[in-house]
C-alpha positions as a printed Julia matrix, in Angstrom:
364×3 Matrix{Float64}:
 64.52  -42.21   -5.25
 66.23  -39.0    -4.12
 65.25  -36.45   -6.75
 61.83  -34.85   -7.15
 62.39  -34.92  -10.92
 61.81  -38.67  -10.64
 58.29  -38.14   -9.25
 55.61  -38.49  -11.91
 52.61  -36.14  -11.71
 49.35  -36.77  -13.58
 45.89  -35.24  -13.48
 44.17  -38.6   -13.94
 43.35  -40.9   -10.99
 45.36  -43.74  -12.54
 47.94  -44.53  -15.25
 47.21  -46.94  -18.05
 49.32  -50.08  -17.81
 50.81  -49.18  -14.43
 49.52  -50.6   -11.17
 49.35  -48.4    -8.08
 50.97  -50.39   -5.29
 49.72  -48.19   -2.45
 48.0   -44.89   -1.78
 49.81  -42.82    0.84
 47.99  -39.55    1.52
 46.92  -36.28   -0.13
 49.65  -33.72   -0.76
 49.17  -30.03   -1.42
 51.02  -26.82   -2.21
 49.89  -23.28   -1.5
 51.59  -20.34   -3.18
 51.16  -16.59   -2.94
 52.98  -14.69   -5.67
 53.24  -11.08   -6.68
 53.1    -9.52  -10.11
 55.38   -6.65  -10.98
 53.65   -3.33  -10.42
 55.5    -1.72  -13.31
 54.59   -4.6   -15.62
 50.95   -4.32  -14.53
 50.95   -0.62  -15.34
 52.46   -1.25  -18.75
 50.08   -4.15  -19.27
 47.06   -1.95  -18.61
 48.2     0.3   -21.46
 48.84   -2.51  -23.93
 45.93   -4.81  -23.13
 44.25   -4.17  -26.47
 47.38   -5.41  -28.26
 47.71   -8.55  -26.17
 50.69   -7.39  -24.13
 49.01   -7.83  -20.79
 47.69  -11.31  -21.55
 51.19  -12.47  -22.51
 52.64  -11.11  -19.27
 49.99  -12.87  -17.2
 50.36  -16.07  -19.2
 54.07  -16.25  -18.34
 53.3   -15.58  -14.68
 50.6   -18.25  -14.56
 52.83  -20.8   -16.28
 55.57  -20.11  -13.76
 53.17  -20.51  -10.85
 51.79  -23.72  -12.32
 55.28  -25.21  -12.61
 56.22  -24.07   -9.11
 53.1   -25.7    -7.66
 53.93  -28.98   -9.39
 57.5   -28.9    -8.05
 56.25  -28.36   -4.5
 53.73  -31.18   -4.78
 56.46  -33.47   -6.11
 58.73  -32.52   -3.21
 55.97  -33.26   -0.7
 55.36  -36.65   -2.32
 59.06  -37.45   -2.34
 59.3   -36.79    1.4
 56.56  -39.38    1.91
 58.44  -41.98   -0.12
 56.04  -41.75   -3.07
 57.07  -41.9    -6.71
 53.91  -40.46   -8.23
 51.1   -37.96   -7.63
 47.74  -38.76   -9.19
 44.58  -36.68   -9.54
 46.41  -33.35   -9.51
 44.12  -30.31   -9.41
 45.26  -26.7    -9.49
 43.14  -23.66   -8.66
 44.28  -20.1    -9.32
 42.9   -16.76   -8.21
 44.03  -13.2    -8.75
 43.38  -10.44   -6.24
 44.13   -6.92   -7.36
 43.33   -3.3    -6.68
 45.04    0.09   -6.49
 47.96   -1.05   -8.66
 48.55   -4.01   -6.34
 48.17   -7.53   -7.59
 48.73  -11.0    -6.14
 48.23  -14.48   -7.54
 47.11  -17.25   -5.21
 47.46  -20.86   -6.27
 46.49  -24.15   -4.61
 47.56  -27.56   -5.91
 46.21  -30.84   -4.49
 46.85  -34.45   -5.44
 47.34  -37.91   -3.95
 50.8   -39.33   -3.3
 51.08  -42.96   -4.4
 53.69  -45.65   -4.99
 53.66  -47.18   -8.46
 54.3   -50.88   -8.79
 56.97  -50.26  -11.44
 59.15  -47.38  -12.55
 59.06  -45.72  -15.93
 62.27  -45.96  -17.91
 64.61  -43.01  -17.52
 65.8   -41.24  -20.65
 69.46  -41.74  -21.52
 71.86  -39.14  -20.23
 75.39  -38.17  -21.12
 77.94  -39.48  -18.62
 80.34  -36.88  -17.29
 83.88  -36.98  -18.66
 85.25  -38.31  -15.36
 82.49  -40.89  -14.87
 83.53  -44.55  -14.99
 81.06  -47.01  -16.49
 81.1   -50.79  -16.55
 79.44  -50.75  -19.96
 77.91  -48.25  -22.33
 75.36  -48.57  -25.11
 75.76  -47.33  -28.65
 73.18  -44.6   -28.09
 75.35  -42.99  -25.44
 78.46  -43.46  -27.55
 76.83  -41.63  -30.45
 75.72  -38.84  -28.15
 79.21  -38.51  -26.71
 80.69  -38.48  -30.21
 78.39  -35.66  -31.28
 79.05  -33.76  -28.06
 82.8   -33.94  -28.65
 82.39  -32.85  -32.26
 80.3   -29.81  -31.28
 82.73  -28.74  -28.54
 85.72  -29.04  -30.89
 83.98  -26.94  -33.55
 83.04  -24.34  -30.95
 86.66  -24.11  -29.78
 87.84  -23.65  -33.37
 85.21  -20.97  -33.91
 83.47  -22.68  -36.83
 80.39  -24.1   -35.1
 77.2   -23.27  -37.0
 74.27  -22.79  -34.64
 71.59  -24.4   -36.79
 68.38  -25.99  -35.48
 70.05  -29.37  -35.03
 72.88  -27.94  -32.92
 70.5   -25.86  -30.81
 68.31  -28.9   -30.15
 71.28  -31.04  -29.14
 73.08  -28.6   -26.84
 69.75  -27.7   -25.2
 68.49  -31.26  -24.72
 71.82  -32.48  -23.34
 72.79  -29.29  -21.48
 76.18  -28.95  -23.17
 77.67  -26.34  -20.86
 81.12  -26.54  -22.47
 79.96  -24.39  -25.41
 78.74  -21.57  -23.15
 81.84  -19.31  -23.46
 81.86  -19.67  -27.24
 78.11  -19.17  -27.44
 78.42  -15.95  -25.46
 80.84  -14.54  -28.04
 78.45  -15.44  -30.84
 75.46  -14.02  -28.96
 77.28  -10.76  -28.31
 78.21  -10.51  -31.98
 74.65  -11.17  -33.17
 73.0    -8.75  -30.73
 75.45   -5.86  -31.12
 75.61   -6.19  -34.91
 71.94   -6.76  -35.6
 71.98   -5.11  -39.08
 74.51   -7.74  -40.18
 72.09  -10.54  -39.25
 68.77   -9.38  -40.74
 65.81  -11.47  -39.62
 67.9   -13.86  -37.53
 68.56  -11.87  -34.35
 65.24  -12.66  -32.67
 65.45  -16.35  -33.56
 69.01  -16.59  -32.23
 68.02  -14.8   -29.02
 65.03  -17.1   -28.44
 67.16  -20.2   -29.01
 69.77  -18.78  -26.65
 67.14  -18.25  -23.94
 65.81  -21.81  -24.29
 69.36  -23.16  -24.03
 70.06  -21.1   -20.89
 66.76  -22.24  -19.39
 67.76  -25.9   -19.82
 71.06  -25.53  -17.95
 71.39  -26.52  -14.27
 70.28  -23.72  -11.94
 73.68  -22.79  -10.52
 75.29  -22.6   -13.94
 72.65  -20.38  -15.51
 72.35  -18.15  -12.44
 76.11  -17.58  -12.27
 76.3   -16.99  -16.0
 73.46  -14.47  -16.17
 74.26  -12.48  -13.03
 77.96  -12.36  -13.91
 76.94  -11.12  -17.34
 74.8    -8.36  -15.85
 77.84   -7.19  -13.87
 80.54   -7.59  -16.51
 79.0    -7.2   -19.97
 78.45   -3.88  -21.72
 75.13   -2.08  -21.51
 73.21   -3.78  -24.33
 74.19   -7.34  -23.42
 73.79   -6.66  -19.69
 70.26   -5.43  -20.4
 69.48   -8.56  -22.42
 70.75  -10.74  -19.58
 68.62   -8.89  -17.02
 65.59   -9.39  -19.29
 66.35  -13.12  -19.46
 66.54  -13.24  -15.66
 63.09  -11.7   -15.52
 61.63  -13.87  -18.28
 62.84  -17.11  -16.7
 61.92  -16.05  -13.14
 65.51  -16.36  -11.95
 65.52  -13.66   -9.29
 68.07  -14.6    -6.64
 68.48  -12.61   -3.41
 72.17  -13.34   -2.83
 73.23  -12.58   -6.37
 71.13   -9.42   -6.45
 72.75   -8.24   -3.22
 76.14   -8.85   -4.81
 75.22   -6.56   -7.71
 74.11   -3.84   -5.32
 77.39   -4.14   -3.39
 79.48   -3.81   -6.55
 81.88   -0.84   -6.51
 80.73    0.24   -9.97
 77.73    2.58   -9.73
 76.51    1.44  -13.17
 76.36   -2.16  -11.93
 74.59   -1.03   -8.76
 71.9     0.61  -10.89
 71.47   -2.62  -12.84
 70.96   -4.31   -9.49
 68.17   -1.82   -8.76
 66.21   -3.02  -11.78
 66.62   -6.67  -10.84
 65.62   -5.88   -7.24
 62.11   -5.14   -8.53
 61.77   -8.51  -10.26
 59.46  -11.1    -8.75
 60.02  -14.67   -7.65
 57.5   -17.32   -8.74
 56.4   -17.55   -5.09
 57.21  -16.16   -1.66
 57.42  -17.5     1.88
 58.01  -15.89    5.27
 61.78  -16.18    4.95
 61.56  -14.15    1.75
 59.97  -11.3     3.69
 63.13  -10.93    5.77
 65.22  -11.13    2.6
 63.16   -8.31    1.12
 63.72   -6.23    4.25
 67.46   -6.83    3.88
 67.22   -5.79    0.24
 65.52   -2.53    1.19
 68.1    -1.81    3.86
 70.96   -2.28    1.42
 69.32   -0.05   -1.19
 68.78    2.69    1.37
 72.37    2.36    2.56
 73.91    2.24   -0.91
 72.11    4.97   -2.82
 72.92    8.17   -0.98
 73.0    11.65   -2.44
 76.01   12.0    -4.72
 75.71   15.75   -5.17
 76.28   18.43   -2.54
 73.62   20.79   -1.2
 74.56   24.45   -0.98
 73.07   27.92   -0.93
 73.91   30.99   -2.96
 72.81   34.58   -2.94
 70.5    35.65   -5.71
 71.57   38.38   -8.1
 71.0    41.91   -6.76
 69.41   40.53   -3.58
 70.43   39.46   -0.11
 68.14   36.42   -0.28
 69.72   32.99   -0.46
 68.71   30.22   -2.85
 69.13   26.49   -2.3
 71.15   24.7    -4.99
 73.06   21.47   -5.44
 76.43   20.84   -7.03
 76.58   17.83   -9.35
 79.54   15.47   -9.65
 79.99   16.72  -13.2
 80.63   20.22  -11.87
 77.36   21.9   -12.82
 75.3    23.94  -10.33
 71.57   23.19  -10.31
 68.38   24.27   -8.61
 67.12   22.01   -5.83
 64.91   19.05   -6.87
 65.94   19.25  -10.52
 67.98   17.09  -12.85
 71.46   18.33  -13.65
 71.53   20.66  -16.65
 74.87   19.15  -17.61
 74.76   15.36  -17.3
 70.99   14.97  -16.87
 71.23   13.09  -13.56
 69.53   13.85  -10.27
 71.35   14.31   -6.98
 71.31   10.51   -6.46
 72.93    9.86   -9.85
 69.87    8.68  -11.8
 68.7     9.98  -15.17
 65.07   10.87  -15.69
 64.21    7.69  -17.65
 65.96    5.36  -15.18
 64.34    3.45  -12.36
 65.65    5.21   -9.26
 66.34    3.79   -5.81
 63.4     5.51   -4.12
 60.9     4.08   -6.6
 62.4     0.59   -6.28
 62.37    0.84   -2.49
 58.71    1.86   -2.5
 57.83   -1.07   -4.76
 59.63   -3.56   -2.51
 57.89   -2.08    0.54
 54.5    -2.61   -1.11
 55.49   -6.15   -2.01
 56.4    -6.86    1.62
 53.03   -5.5     2.75
 51.16   -7.7     0.28
 53.05  -10.87    1.17
 52.68  -10.21    4.89
 48.96   -9.6     4.45
 48.42  -13.0     2.85
 50.95  -15.07    4.78
 50.4   -13.43    8.16
């Protein structure tokens, strides 16, 4: 066994019909995770409507899954194929707009006397098999049919197709699905009542894909798609807890200032959990933000009308002259290039600094 996905985890001390060959030792996982300060603030305003509880529920579910994965990894390293008696405790510590989740998972690593049957999978196109069952043949036939329809542009994304491409991670339809998704989202009035359903199915499909594929797809989309689709992709990254340091740094290093600003938003997203290495990554993130987002306007002074006194001003890239510490009266941006409603670099930097302080406080 080489994959933690093969490790079974149960909350009961035993499994009906399966004999435990040997008990190895207890395994545990300890996680400290942050919640987004901006989400917390918004949640405090929408608590009466259930907005805050939904935000926390997603965070707790993510932490729960992360704890299970860590316990499975610990068991795998011991040569176990199962963890029994799993218990998970969660606590939230908050105050002054700062909030952290702490989670502890404990179970016992064991070796089962027999393995559970694996579910059938689709062989890759270049995989050579000595024999193949009819179930796999039928799956391959349907996969080929779906891909061909997608390439012709006449694939109907009904419930059956969504279930199949999600369950079997059919990555070949991704380019065609992107075109359909872009069409549905940008032409919402033409698809009354179906936009939300299509989006939710799209998210579940993306979630099922292998990590590298979905990360590359989403972060590339944030950089290359137009504003509305790029925003949707960034929201999916947040919803699925797919924050990735390297890919976020790549966005911030992009030559396009619009893409850099998208990277600022993602820089404030949270991982399911943090370790000491992440603290250094967060420091690197702050350094890059401070280096990248310099003043784009030019400070100057001018004499006031009918007076010898001088007044500080700044010249915007758009050509307008503005008073110091104001947004441009032409393009509406500040001296750093951000509009009033946008998350600016200084706010993001301050949030990341607070996150570093919280993680350091709990991890030492």
